C-alpha positions as CSV (number, residue, x, y, z in Angstrom):
1,M,0.0,0.1,0.0
2,V,2.8,2.4,0.8
3,R,4.6,1.5,-2.4
4,K,1.5,2.3,-4.4
5,A,1.2,5.7,-2.7
6,R,4.8,6.5,-3.5
7,K,4.3,5.6,-7.2
8,S,1.2,7.8,-7.2
9,R,3.0,10.6,-5.7
10,A,6.0,10.2,-8.1
11,A,3.6,10.1,-11.0
12,V,1.8,13.4,-9.8
13,L,5.1,15.0,-9.4
14,F,6.3,13.9,-12.9
15,L,3.1,15.1,-14.5
16,L,3.4,18.5,-12.6
17,L,7.1,18.8,-13.9
18,V,6.0,18.0,-17.5
19,G,3.2,20.5,-17.2
20,A,5.4,23.2,-15.9
21,L,7.9,22.5,-18.7
22,L,5.2,22.6,-21.3
23,Y,3.8,25.8,-20.0
24,A,7.3,27.4,-19.9
25,G,8.0,26.4,-23.4
26,F,4.7,27.6,-24.5
27,A,5.0,30.9,-22.8
28,F,8.6,31.4,-24.1
29,S,7.6,30.6,-27.8
30,M,4.5,32.9,-27.7
31,K,6.8,35.7,-26.4
32,A,9.6,35.0,-28.8
33,T,7.4,34.9,-31.7
34,D,5.9,38.3,-31.0
35,E,9.1,40.1,-31.5
36,P,10.3,42.0,-34.5
37,E,13.6,40.0,-34.6
38,F,11.6,36.8,-35.1
39,C,9.2,38.3,-37.7
40,G,12.2,39.9,-39.6
41,S,14.1,36.5,-39.8
42,C,12.2,35.8,-42.9
43,H,13.6,37.7,-45.8
44,V,10.1,38.5,-47.1
45,M,9.4,40.4,-43.8
46,Y,12.6,42.5,-43.6
47,E,11.2,45.7,-45.0
48,A,8.1,45.4,-42.9
49,V,10.2,45.1,-39.8
50,R,12.6,47.8,-40.8
51,T,10.0,50.3,-41.6
52,H,8.1,49.4,-38.4
53,Q,11.2,50.0,-36.4
54,M,11.4,53.6,-37.8
55,S,7.7,54.3,-37.1
56,G,5.9,55.8,-34.1
57,H,4.7,52.3,-33.2
58,A,8.4,50.9,-32.9
59,K,8.0,50.1,-29.2
60,Q,5.1,47.8,-30.0
61,A,5.6,44.2,-30.7
62,C,4.5,43.1,-34.2
63,N,1.7,41.0,-32.7
64,E,0.3,44.0,-30.8
65,C,-1.3,44.9,-34.1
66,H,-1.2,41.7,-36.2
67,I,-2.6,39.1,-33.8
68,P,-5.9,39.1,-31.7
69,H,-5.4,39.6,-28.1
70,Q,-7.8,37.0,-26.4
71,L,-5.7,34.1,-25.7
72,P,-7.7,31.2,-27.2
73,T,-8.3,33.3,-30.4
74,K,-4.6,34.5,-30.4
75,M,-3.4,30.8,-30.3
76,I,-5.5,29.7,-33.1
77,Y,-4.9,32.7,-35.3
78,K,-1.2,32.6,-34.6
79,S,-0.9,29.0,-35.3
80,K,-2.9,29.3,-38.7
81,S,-1.0,32.3,-39.9
82,G,2.3,31.0,-38.9
83,A,1.7,27.6,-40.6
84,K,0.6,29.4,-43.7
85,D,3.7,31.7,-43.7
86,M,6.0,28.7,-43.1
87,F,4.5,26.8,-46.0
88,I,4.7,29.8,-48.3
89,N,8.3,30.6,-47.4
90,T,9.4,26.9,-47.7
91,L,7.3,25.2,-50.4
92,G,5.3,27.9,-52.0
93,N,5.7,31.1,-54.1
94,V,6.9,33.9,-51.9
95,Y,5.3,37.1,-52.8
96,D,7.5,40.2,-53.5
97,V,4.8,42.4,-52.1
98,I,2.8,41.6,-49.0
99,H,-1.0,42.1,-49.1
100,A,-3.1,41.8,-46.0
101,S,-6.1,39.5,-46.2
102,D,-9.6,40.7,-45.2
103,S,-9.2,38.7,-41.9
104,T,-5.8,40.3,-41.2
105,K,-7.1,43.8,-41.9
106,Q,-10.1,43.2,-39.4
107,V,-7.5,41.9,-36.7
108,V,-5.3,45.0,-37.3
109,N,-8.4,47.3,-37.2
110,D,-9.6,45.7,-34.1
111,N,-6.2,46.4,-32.4
112,C,-6.1,50.0,-33.6
113,S,-9.5,50.5,-32.0
114,R,-8.3,48.8,-28.9
115,C,-5.4,51.2,-28.4
116,H,-7.1,54.3,-30.0
117,A,-10.7,53.9,-28.8
118,M,-11.5,57.7,-28.3
119,T,-10.0,58.4,-31.7
120,T,-12.2,55.7,-33.2
121,I,-15.3,57.1,-31.5
122,N,-14.5,60.6,-32.7
123,V,-14.0,59.5,-36.3
124,A,-17.2,57.4,-36.3
125,E,-19.1,60.4,-35.0
126,G,-17.6,63.1,-36.9
127,V,-16.9,61.8,-40.5
128,A,-19.8,61.0,-42.7
129,E,-17.9,58.8,-44.9
130,A,-15.4,57.0,-42.7
131,K,-13.3,54.2,-44.4
132,E,-13.9,50.6,-43.4
133,Y,-10.3,50.1,-42.0
134,C,-8.1,52.6,-40.1
135,T,-5.3,51.7,-42.5
136,D,-7.3,52.9,-45.4
137,C,-6.2,56.5,-44.3
138,H,-3.4,55.7,-42.1
139,R,-1.4,53.3,-44.1
140,S,2.0,54.9,-43.4
141,V,1.6,54.9,-39.6
142,P,2.8,51.4,-38.7
143,H,5.2,50.9,-41.6
144,M,6.3,54.2,-43.0
145,S,5.2,54.0,-46.5
146,K,6.8,57.3,-47.6
147,L,10.3,55.9,-48.3
148,S,11.9,56.8,-51.6
149,I,11.1,54.4,-54.5
150,A,14.7,53.1,-54.5
151,H,14.2,51.7,-51.0
152,R,10.6,50.3,-51.2
153,R,9.8,46.5,-51.0
154,V,6.6,46.6,-49.0
155,A,3.0,46.9,-50.4
156,D,1.6,50.4,-50.8
157,E,4.8,52.2,-50.1
């Protein structure tokens, strides 16, 4: 009986240790993949990261704008977009110019509204014909689209 209790305790401790290691690995990978250094490690993202680092949003991690903030949604969205990006960059045709999908535009727009709620309210109340997405008018804010043509490699610059 004592031997069985020891085995049960050892199994519980082992499972707790495995759980703690999995959690730490998950937390580390979620944080590491939020950083511009990770995003810029693919050559296709170099210009986006470079222009972001020169913008007024340079202190924000890439995923502050590009990934939903609610944890379950964030994990699903990040997994799907990461898998798609890995596939395209390794086996598919890498695009010279990056264009955001409608779902990406919506996520970015939601995140603009999250940080700039009062501005969003003021625009909605004061402009008769407000655009659908914040970036329709503010394209140059996150990625400085006003670079000279000799230095451009990002969509709409």
